[in-house]
C-alpha positions in Angstrom: 84.0 -116.1 34.2 86.7 -117.8 35.6 88.6 -117.6 32.4 88.9 -113.9 32.9 91.2 -113.9 35.7 91.8 -111.0 38.3 93.8 -108.2 38.3 96.3 -107.7 41.1 95.2 -106.3 44.5 95.9 -105.6 48.0 99.6 -106.8 48.8 100.5 -108.0 45.4 99.1 -104.7 44.1 101.6 -102.9 46.4 104.4 -104.5 45.2 103.3 -104.0 41.7 103.2 -100.3 42.1 106.7 -100.0 43.6 107.9 -100.9 39.8 109.9 -98.4 38.3 107.6 -99.3 35.0 104.4 -98.7 36.6 103.0 -95.4 36.5 99.6 -93.2 36.6 97.8 -96.6 38.0 99.1 -98.8 35.0 102.4 -100.4 33.5 104.0 -98.1 30.5 106.2 -99.0 27.7 109.7 -97.8 27.1 108.8 -95.2 24.5 105.2 -93.9 23.9 102.8 -96.3 22.2 99.4 -95.6 21.4 98.0 -99.2 21.5 95.2 -98.1 18.5 96.5 -95.6 15.8 93.9 -93.0 14.9 91.8 -95.3 12.4 88.3 -95.5 13.2 86.9 -98.5 15.7 83.8 -99.2 12.9 86.2 -98.8 10.2 88.5 -101.6 12.0 85.6 -103.4 12.9 84.2 -103.3 9.6 87.6 -104.9 7.5 87.3 -107.5 10.5 84.1 -108.2 9.6 84.8 -108.4 5.9 87.8 -110.0 6.2 88.9 -112.1 3.1 89.1 -115.7 2.9 93.0 -115.7 2.7 93.5 -114.9 6.3 92.6 -118.7 7.1 94.6 -121.8 4.9 92.6 -123.4 2.0 93.1 -126.7 3.6 94.6 -128.5 6.4 97.9 -127.3 7.7 100.6 -129.8 7.0 102.3 -130.8 10.6 104.4 -133.2 12.2 104.4 -135.0 15.4 107.1 -136.3 17.2 107.5 -138.7 20.7 108.7 -135.7 23.1 109.6 -138.6 25.4 111.7 -140.3 23.6 113.2 -136.7 21.4 117.1 -136.7 21.2 117.6 -133.4 22.6 121.6 -133.5 22.8 121.4 -130.4 20.7 119.4 -127.4 21.9 116.0 -128.2 19.8 112.8 -125.8 19.5 109.4 -127.2 18.2 107.3 -124.5 17.3 103.4 -125.0 17.9 102.0 -122.0 15.7 101.4 -118.6 16.7 104.0 -117.9 19.8 103.8 -121.7 21.5 107.4 -123.3 21.6 108.6 -126.5 23.3 112.4 -126.2 24.2 114.6 -128.6 25.1 118.2 -129.3 25.8 119.8 -132.0 28.0 118.1 -132.8 31.1 115.9 -129.1 30.5 112.6 -128.9 29.3 110.2 -125.5 28.7 107.0 -124.6 27.2 106.7 -121.0 26.4 102.9 -119.6 25.9 100.8 -122.8 25.2 97.3 -122.6 23.4 96.3 -126.4 23.4 92.7 -126.0 23.5 91.4 -125.0 20.2 90.6 -121.0 20.9 92.9 -118.2 21.5 89.8 -116.6 23.1 87.2 -116.9 25.8 84.7 -117.8 23.7 84.5 -120.7 21.3 82.9 -118.6 18.5 86.6 -116.3 18.2 90.2 -117.4 17.5 89.5 -121.0 16.8 93.2 -122.8 15.6 93.4 -123.8 11.9 92.6 -127.2 11.2 95.5 -129.6 11.9 97.6 -126.6 13.9 97.2 -128.2 17.5 99.4 -131.2 16.9 100.3 -131.7 20.3 98.1 -132.2 23.5 98.9 -131.8 27.3 99.6 -135.4 27.7 102.0 -135.5 25.1 104.5 -133.2 26.8 107.0 -134.8 29.6 107.4 -133.2 32.5 108.1 -129.5 32.1 111.0 -127.7 34.5 109.5 -124.4 33.5 106.2 -123.2 32.0 106.9 -119.2 30.8 104.2 -116.8 30.1 105.1 -113.8 28.4 102.0 -112.0 29.5 98.2 -112.3 29.7 96.4 -112.0 26.4 94.3 -115.4 25.5 96.7 -116.5 22.7 99.7 -116.4 25.1 97.9 -117.3 28.8 95.3 -119.9 27.6 93.1 -120.6 31.0 92.4 -124.6 30.4 96.0 -125.3 29.2 97.5 -123.8 32.1 95.5 -125.9 34.5 96.1 -129.1 32.7 99.6 -128.5 32.7 99.7 -127.8 36.1 100.2 -131.4 37.2 103.5 -132.1 35.2 104.8 -128.5 35.6 107.5 -127.7 38.2 107.8 -124.0 38.0 106.0 -121.0 36.3 107.5 -118.1 35.4 105.6 -114.8 34.0 105.8 -111.3 34.2 105.1 -108.9 37.1 101.3 -108.9 37.4 100.1 -111.9 35.7 100.8 -114.2 38.7 97.1 -112.8 40.3 95.1 -114.7 37.5 97.3 -117.8 38.3 96.8 -117.5 42.1 92.6 -116.7 41.4 92.9 -120.1 39.5 94.0 -122.2 42.2 97.8 -122.5 41.4 99.8 -122.3 44.3 101.7 -119.0 45.2 105.2 -121.2 45.7 104.8 -122.3 42.0 105.2 -118.9 40.6 108.0 -116.2 39.7 107.1 -113.1 38.5 109.9 -110.4 36.8 109.6 -107.2 36.4 111.7 -105.7 33.5 115.3 -106.9 33.7 115.2 -108.9 36.9 116.6 -112.2 36.8 115.6 -115.6 38.3 118.1 -118.7 38.7 117.2 -121.8 37.4 119.3 -124.2 39.3 121.3 -126.6 37.5 120.6 -124.8 34.4 121.0 -121.4 34.3 118.7 -118.2 34.7 116.3 -116.2 32.8 116.1 -112.7 32.9 112.6 -110.5 32.0 113.3 -107.9 29.3 111.1 -105.1 27.8 108.7 -105.6 24.7 106.6 -102.9 23.2 103.1 -104.1 24.1 100.3 -104.0 26.6 97.8 -106.2 28.5 94.7 -107.1 29.9 91.8 -110.1 29.6 89.2 -107.6 29.7 88.4 -103.6 28.7 90.8 -103.1 31.4 94.5 -102.6 30.3 97.9 -102.7 31.7 97.3 -103.6 35.2 100.2 -106.6 34.5 103.2 -106.2 33.0 104.3 -107.7 29.4 107.7 -108.8 28.7 110.2 -110.6 26.5 112.4 -113.2 28.2 116.6 -113.8 27.9 117.4 -117.5 28.7 120.9 -118.3 29.6 120.4 -122.3 29.6 124.1 -124.2 29.6 125.9 -122.6 26.7 123.0 -121.1 24.9 121.7 -117.6 25.3 117.9 -117.5 23.8 115.8 -114.8 23.4 111.9 -115.3 23.6 110.1 -112.1 22.3 106.6 -112.4 23.1 104.5 -109.6 21.7 105.9 -106.7 20.4 105.8 -104.0 18.4 109.2 -102.3 16.7 111.0 -100.0 18.7 114.7 -99.1 21.1 114.3 -101.7 23.4 115.6 -104.3 21.0 118.8 -102.6 20.3 118.9 -101.9 24.0 119.2 -105.8 24.6 121.2 -106.3 21.9 124.1 -104.0 23.8 123.3 -105.7 27.1 123.7 -109.6 26.2 125.7 -108.6 23.3 124.2 -112.1 21.0 121.9 -114.7 21.0 122.1 -118.3 19.7 118.8 -118.3 18.8 115.6 -116.2 18.9 112.0 -116.4 18.3 110.0 -112.9 17.1 106.7 -111.8 16.6 105.8 -111.5 12.9 102.0 -111.5 12.3 98.6 -110.2 13.4 99.8 -106.8 12.5 97.4 -104.5 11.4 97.0 -100.2 10.5 94.7 -99.9 13.6 98.2 -101.1 15.6 101.0 -100.3 13.9 103.0 -99.9 17.6 102.6 -102.6 19.2 103.3 -105.9 16.9 105.9 -105.3 13.8 105.8 -105.8 10.3 107.7 -108.6 8.8 110.5 -106.1 8.1 110.6 -104.7 11.2 111.1 -108.2 13.0 114.3 -108.3 10.3 115.5 -105.0 11.8 114.6 -106.3 15.3 116.9 -109.5 15.0 119.4 -107.4 13.7 119.4 -105.3 16.7 119.9 -108.3 19.0 122.4 -109.9 17.2 120.4 -113.1 16.8 122.4 -116.1 14.9 119.3 -117.7 14.3 115.5 -116.8 13.9 112.2 -118.4 14.0 109.5 -115.7 12.7 106.7 -116.2 15.2 102.7 -115.1 15.8 101.3 -116.3 13.0 100.2 -119.8 11.6 97.4 -120.6 14.0 94.7 -118.2 14.2 92.8 -115.1 12.8 93.9 -111.8 14.5 94.1 -109.6 12.0 92.8 -109.4 8.5 96.2 -110.0 6.3 96.6 -113.3 4.6 97.3 -116.1 6.9 101.0 -117.1 5.3 101.6 -113.5 4.6 104.2 -112.5 7.7 106.4 -115.9 6.8 106.7 -114.6 3.0 107.3 -111.1 3.9 109.7 -112.0 6.5 111.8 -114.6 4.2 112.0 -111.6 1.2 113.4 -109.3 3.4 115.7 -111.0 5.4 117.2 -112.7 2.1 120.4 -110.6 2.7 120.4 -110.6 6.5 123.1 -112.2 8.7 121.2 -114.3 10.4 119.7 -117.7 9.6 115.9 -118.1 9.8 114.2 -121.8 10.1 110.8 -122.4 9.5 109.6 -125.4 10.3 106.3 -127.1 9.8 104.1 -126.7 13.3 105.7 -129.7 15.4 108.4 -130.6 13.9 111.6 -130.4 16.0 114.2 -128.5 14.9 118.1 -128.8 16.6 118.7 -125.2 15.3 122.7 -125.6 15.6 122.5 -128.4 13.6 122.5 -127.6 9.7 119.2 -128.5 8.1 116.8 -127.6 5.4 112.9 -126.3 6.0 110.2 -126.5 3.3 108.5 -123.2 2.1 105.5 -125.3 3.5 103.0 -122.6 3.5 103.3 -122.3 -0.4 100.5 -124.5 -0.6 97.7 -121.8 -1.6 96.6 -121.9 -5.5 
């Protein structure tokens, strides 16, 4: 199946083997990380099969749609597209992160279906993109159909080391692709730069894991410093990133799809608050929820717990509707739109 992609090989693999983060035939996290806890696979499978109705919204999600070609972006503006997909525009710069617009976070239409109403925007709605950023190769971040449809309006793809192997296998020209190892930086002419940083996670589009890298990214855009956390469990890397970059004007952080069977690769909401504090974020958008069922917690539990844990935090939280433009430097009130359940 083409959608599965292709892991690095040949000359591409030779470069990857030289990475300080690639050991014993695979990429490694900064600290020891078990993808799965010592919980029975069959127990996890049974819980997922018997998951409660609350894992999905009881009705169509309230959302908003705006003409992106006419959007006022004199102030840095983000549009959360649900889960970890986000559109970022500021002045003459346009960027899309981990877009999944095909309706599924899976190679199979029977799994990972998007919540009704969450796909507010389609590929045709986006203007030309300066950068398409892919944090890692999991299906809920690297969507085969979406990426191929975006190529005609995308100038450049930036991603983690090794992920370019999938992209080239799908026919995307190599000259469009920039792959970064942790702490490597790419220049964005006329705009700034982007640096790959560690996250605590794993990769793989089949049973083979860790052949491509996973990453978070630091975007220096004009006068803004932005952190795009990708998928990550809590770990020491957040403090390292905070010490290296001092402060962040805006951060989007993993805050959902956690489970007792995988405590190290996704953060529970209280850990997301700790991570935001570690990196000294000024404004935080909790992500990785609100679009797909990938765990067994209630669909709106992540944001509910996050908001409670962040009540006394030093940062400001923004919780826009899916599709709602958020100029995060501007004062604005956001509704608790997820609280419509009976």
